[in-house]
BAVEXGU-163188 format. One record per residue (C-alpha): residue in one letter; y, z, x; residue number from 1. Coordinates in steps of 0.02 Angstrom, whole numbers, always signed. Last residue first. Example, Ala and Ser with C-alpha at 12.3 -4.5 7.8 and 13.67 -1.06 7.14 Angstrom:
BEGIN
{code=S c2=-53 c3=+357 c1=+684 pos=2}
{code=A c2=-225 c3=+390 c1=+615 pos=1}
//
This chain:
BEGIN
{code=I c2=-24 c3=-660 c1=+383 pos=193}
{code=R c2=-44 c3=-656 c1=+556 pos=192}
{code=M c2=-42 c3=-472 c1=+614 pos=191}
{code=V c2=+38 c3=-422 c1=+778 pos=190}
{code=Q c2=+34 c3=-259 c1=+862 pos=189}
{code=R c2=+199 c3=-223 c1=+962 pos=188}
{code=D c2=+205 c3=-33 c1=+950 pos=187}
{code=E c2=+340 c3=-54 c1=+831 pos=186}
{code=W c2=+254 c3=-152 c1=+718 pos=185}
{code=F c2=+281 c3=-345 c1=+703 pos=184}
{code=V c2=+230 c3=-444 c1=+547 pos=183}
{code=Y c2=+207 c3=-628 c1=+558 pos=182}
{code=C c2=+211 c3=-788 c1=+454 pos=181}
{code=S c2=+374 c3=-778 c1=+346 pos=180}
{code=C c2=+461 c3=-649 c1=+437 pos=179}
{code=Y c2=+448 c3=-462 c1=+432 pos=178}
{code=Y c2=+521 c3=-343 c1=+565 pos=177}
{code=L c2=+453 c3=-172 c1=+539 pos=176}
{code=D c2=+533 c3=-8 c1=+611 pos=175}
{code=L c2=+481 c3=+101 c1=+451 pos=174}
{code=R c2=+639 c3=+213 c1=+475 pos=173}
{code=Y c2=+621 c3=+375 c1=+413 pos=172}
{code=I c2=+776 c3=+459 c1=+329 pos=171}
{code=K c2=+776 c3=+643 c1=+287 pos=170}
{code=Y c2=+905 c3=+660 c1=+172 pos=169}
{code=N c2=+1035 c3=+790 c1=+122 pos=168}
{code=K c2=+1182 c3=+686 c1=+181 pos=167}
{code=T c2=+1143 c3=+497 c1=+198 pos=166}
{code=D c2=+1261 c3=+450 c1=+76 pos=165}
{code=P c2=+1197 c3=+300 c1=-31 pos=164}
{code=L c2=+1176 c3=+134 c1=+44 pos=163}
{code=K c2=+1300 c3=-1 c1=+11 pos=162}
{code=N c2=+1287 c3=-166 c1=-99 pos=161}
{code=F c2=+1175 c3=-85 c1=-219 pos=160}
{code=T c2=+1027 c3=-151 c1=-325 pos=159}
{code=Q c2=+907 c3=-56 c1=-441 pos=158}
{code=A c2=+739 c3=-28 c1=-447 pos=157}
{code=E c2=+651 c3=+26 c1=-613 pos=156}
{code=D c2=+548 c3=+181 c1=-677 pos=155}
{code=G c2=+663 c3=+323 c1=-615 pos=154}
{code=R c2=+656 c3=+491 c1=-525 pos=153}
{code=S c2=+548 c3=+427 c1=-374 pos=152}
{code=D c2=+694 c3=+301 c1=-337 pos=151}
{code=Y c2=+676 c3=+116 c1=-274 pos=150}
{code=I c2=+819 c3=+49 c1=-200 pos=149}
{code=I c2=+847 c3=-138 c1=-178 pos=148}
{code=Y c2=+997 c3=-165 c1=-45 pos=147}
{code=N c2=+1129 c3=-301 c1=-17 pos=146}
{code=G c2=+1160 c3=-338 c1=-200 pos=145}
{code=R c2=+1105 c3=-480 c1=-330 pos=144}
{code=W c2=+920 c3=-456 c1=-381 pos=143}
{code=E c2=+844 c3=-594 c1=-471 pos=142}
{code=G c2=+756 c3=-673 c1=-329 pos=141}
{code=V c2=+816 c3=-661 c1=-148 pos=140}
{code=S c2=+1001 c3=-583 c1=-134 pos=139}
{code=N c2=+1024 c3=-679 c1=+42 pos=138}
{code=N c2=+905 c3=-540 c1=+124 pos=137}
{code=N c2=+890 c3=-386 c1=+5 pos=136}
{code=K c2=+854 c3=-254 c1=+118 pos=135}
{code=I c2=+721 c3=-141 c1=+41 pos=134}
{code=I c2=+752 c3=+56 c1=+35 pos=133}
{code=I c2=+629 c3=+178 c1=-41 pos=132}
{code=L c2=+714 c3=+330 c1=-105 pos=131}
{code=T c2=+629 c3=+499 c1=-129 pos=130}
{code=H c2=+679 c3=+640 c1=-251 pos=129}
{code=D c2=+700 c3=+826 c1=-271 pos=128}
{code=E c2=+766 c3=+881 c1=-100 pos=127}
{code=G c2=+774 c3=+712 c1=-28 pos=126}
{code=F c2=+664 c3=+605 c1=+74 pos=125}
{code=W c2=+737 c3=+431 c1=+119 pos=124}
{code=V c2=+607 c3=+288 c1=+158 pos=123}
{code=S c2=+660 c3=+155 c1=+271 pos=122}
{code=E c2=+644 c3=-36 c1=+289 pos=121}
{code=P c2=+533 c3=-88 c1=+148 pos=120}
{code=I c2=+457 c3=-267 c1=+152 pos=119}
{code=N c2=+538 c3=-414 c1=+62 pos=118}
{code=R c2=+478 c3=-507 c1=-77 pos=117}
{code=E c2=+469 c3=-364 c1=-191 pos=116}
{code=A c2=+333 c3=-249 c1=-286 pos=115}
{code=F c2=+370 c3=-56 c1=-268 pos=114}
{code=C c2=+248 c3=+92 c1=-306 pos=113}
{code=F c2=+277 c3=+287 c1=-331 pos=112}
{code=G c2=+191 c3=+446 c1=-287 pos=111}
{code=N c2=+49 c3=+549 c1=-357 pos=110}
{code=P c2=-134 c3=+485 c1=-327 pos=109}
{code=K c2=-262 c3=+516 c1=-467 pos=108}
{code=Y c2=-412 c3=+604 c1=-441 pos=107}
{code=S c2=-568 c3=+647 c1=-560 pos=106}
{code=R c2=-664 c3=+797 c1=-490 pos=105}
{code=E c2=-720 c3=+837 c1=-665 pos=104}
{code=A c2=-603 c3=+986 c1=-664 pos=103}
{code=S c2=-454 c3=+864 c1=-643 pos=102}
{code=A c2=-363 c3=+820 c1=-481 pos=101}
{code=S c2=-183 c3=+767 c1=-453 pos=100}
{code=L c2=-140 c3=+698 c1=-295 pos=99}
{code=G c2=+0 c3=+696 c1=-169 pos=98}
{code=T c2=+140 c3=+593 c1=-91 pos=97}
{code=I c2=+72 c3=+425 c1=-95 pos=96}
{code=L c2=+211 c3=+295 c1=-72 pos=95}
{code=C c2=+148 c3=+125 c1=-143 pos=94}
{code=G c2=+149 c3=-59 c1=-117 pos=93}
{code=K c2=+148 c3=-238 c1=-187 pos=92}
{code=M c2=+214 c3=-392 c1=-90 pos=91}
{code=Y c2=+266 c3=-565 c1=-157 pos=90}
{code=P c2=+300 c3=-728 c1=-85 pos=89}
{code=A c2=+174 c3=-781 c1=-71 pos=88}
{code=G c2=+16 c3=-701 c1=-131 pos=87}
{code=Y c2=-49 c3=-515 c1=-122 pos=86}
{code=N c2=+39 c3=-465 c1=+24 pos=85}
{code=L c2=-11 c3=-276 c1=+20 pos=84}
{code=A c2=+108 c3=-130 c1=+64 pos=83}
{code=F c2=+66 c3=+41 c1=+120 pos=82}
{code=I c2=+163 c3=+212 c1=+117 pos=81}
{code=L c2=+70 c3=+388 c1=+164 pos=80}
{code=S c2=+170 c3=+538 c1=+142 pos=79}
{code=H c2=+171 c3=+710 c1=+237 pos=78}
{code=H c2=+343 c3=+656 c1=+310 pos=77}
{code=I c2=+286 c3=+461 c1=+358 pos=76}
{code=Y c2=+106 c3=+403 c1=+387 pos=75}
{code=K c2=+112 c3=+221 c1=+399 pos=74}
{code=S c2=+16 c3=+65 c1=+325 pos=73}
{code=L c2=+108 c3=-108 c1=+310 pos=72}
{code=I c2=+39 c3=-277 c1=+309 pos=71}
{code=I c2=-123 c3=-254 c1=+206 pos=70}
{code=D c2=-175 c3=-442 c1=+170 pos=69}
{code=G c2=-233 c3=-476 c1=-2 pos=68}
{code=S c2=-329 c3=-411 c1=-139 pos=67}
{code=Y c2=-259 c3=-309 c1=-291 pos=66}
{code=I c2=-355 c3=-180 c1=-402 pos=65}
{code=S c2=-248 c3=-87 c1=-546 pos=64}
{code=G c2=-276 c3=+96 c1=-564 pos=63}
{code=D c2=-89 c3=+117 c1=-621 pos=62}
{code=L c2=-60 c3=+211 c1=-456 pos=61}
{code=F c2=-119 c3=+87 c1=-341 pos=60}
{code=A c2=-247 c3=+122 c1=-204 pos=59}
{code=S c2=-391 c3=+124 c1=-319 pos=58}
{code=V c2=-493 c3=+284 c1=-302 pos=57}
{code=I c2=-650 c3=+327 c1=-187 pos=56}
{code=V c2=-702 c3=+506 c1=-200 pos=55}
{code=N c2=-750 c3=+580 c1=-28 pos=54}
{code=D c2=-615 c3=+719 c1=-34 pos=53}
{code=F c2=-480 c3=+606 c1=-82 pos=52}
{code=I c2=-519 c3=+421 c1=-22 pos=51}
{code=L c2=-392 c3=+282 c1=-57 pos=50}
{code=Y c2=-437 c3=+102 c1=-84 pos=49}
{code=P c2=-354 c3=-66 c1=-32 pos=48}
{code=T c2=-430 c3=-236 c1=-70 pos=47}
{code=S c2=-430 c3=-347 c1=+92 pos=46}
{code=G c2=-441 c3=-532 c1=+56 pos=45}
{code=D c2=-511 c3=-638 c1=-82 pos=44}
{code=V c2=-689 c3=-663 c1=-2 pos=43}
{code=T c2=-697 c3=-490 c1=+23 pos=42}
{code=S c2=-642 c3=-352 c1=+146 pos=41}
{code=L c2=-644 c3=-177 c1=+90 pos=40}
{code=S c2=-495 c3=-79 c1=+159 pos=39}
{code=I c2=-475 c3=+107 c1=+175 pos=38}
{code=L c2=-327 c3=+219 c1=+155 pos=37}
{code=K c2=-380 c3=+410 c1=+189 pos=36}
{code=V c2=-296 c3=+552 c1=+108 pos=35}
{code=R c2=-314 c3=+730 c1=+164 pos=34}
{code=N c2=-243 c3=+877 c1=+55 pos=33}
{code=G c2=-149 c3=+1006 c1=+139 pos=32}
{code=E c2=-9 c3=+1001 c1=-18 pos=31}
{code=E c2=+98 c3=+899 c1=+88 pos=30}
{code=L c2=-19 c3=+753 c1=+125 pos=29}
{code=K c2=-131 c3=+744 c1=+279 pos=28}
{code=C c2=-152 c3=+562 c1=+328 pos=27}
{code=D c2=-294 c3=+447 c1=+376 pos=26}
{code=K c2=-251 c3=+265 c1=+388 pos=25}
{code=I c2=-336 c3=+99 c1=+389 pos=24}
{code=N c2=-516 c3=+136 c1=+400 pos=23}
{code=K c2=-609 c3=-28 c1=+379 pos=22}
{code=I c2=-744 c3=-76 c1=+251 pos=21}
{code=D c2=-834 c3=-253 c1=+283 pos=20}
{code=M c2=-915 c3=-360 c1=+149 pos=19}
{code=P c2=-1044 c3=-493 c1=+196 pos=18}
{code=L c2=-1098 c3=-580 c1=+32 pos=17}
{code=C c2=-1275 c3=-549 c1=-3 pos=16}
{code=Y c2=-1405 c3=-667 c1=+44 pos=15}
{code=C c2=-1541 c3=-732 c1=-64 pos=14}
{code=P c2=-1689 c3=-784 c1=+25 pos=13}
{code=F c2=-1778 c3=-944 c1=-25 pos=12}
{code=F c2=-1941 c3=-969 c1=+71 pos=11}
{code=M c2=-1994 c3=-784 c1=+58 pos=10}
{code=L c2=-1911 c3=-766 c1=-114 pos=9}
{code=F c2=-2007 c3=-907 c1=-194 pos=8}
{code=L c2=-2165 c3=-840 c1=-120 pos=7}
{code=M c2=-2142 c3=-667 c1=-194 pos=6}
{code=V c2=-2089 c3=-748 c1=-361 pos=5}
{code=I c2=-2261 c3=-856 c1=-358 pos=4}
{code=K c2=-2358 c3=-709 c1=-304 pos=3}
{code=L c2=-2293 c3=-607 c1=-459 pos=2}
{code=M c2=-2340 c3=-741 c1=-579 pos=1}
//
């Protein structure tokens, strides 16, 4: 019986699906911890994961796993922001500001997530909170207002017609131009999505 199985395997090999792991971004967070954003390429697209101290965790704070095209990854003010285009027309991403670790070396990223049709244009760091600013072009979707603002102190985004006062904020522009088919980074790299 073993000879038959071996003969079968010799003539009909089983191939694994090729998967590619890419290092996307390596950052040092405010507490001194390092985080690495990696991408596992699968049939469905790229699936982002975070590595803290050689432990791999889901890149999204709720532990869910999404696949698509990573269209934003940037290190700003001791934080990592990334976004994933996981199905037209929506993008989902997170701002990772730190991590929580238990005694069992179980890591959970700290920060907050966003999910919109438009990509964030800037991140504002205040003394006790952080804002992600998303320009609401043509009042897309259910939102009515010029700006969609995610605040780290709340659970839901809000819309405003004008931006808050910039005093007491460190503002980091993401310098991205997003249209329906390309993402342009400030250093002129282009990724087709």
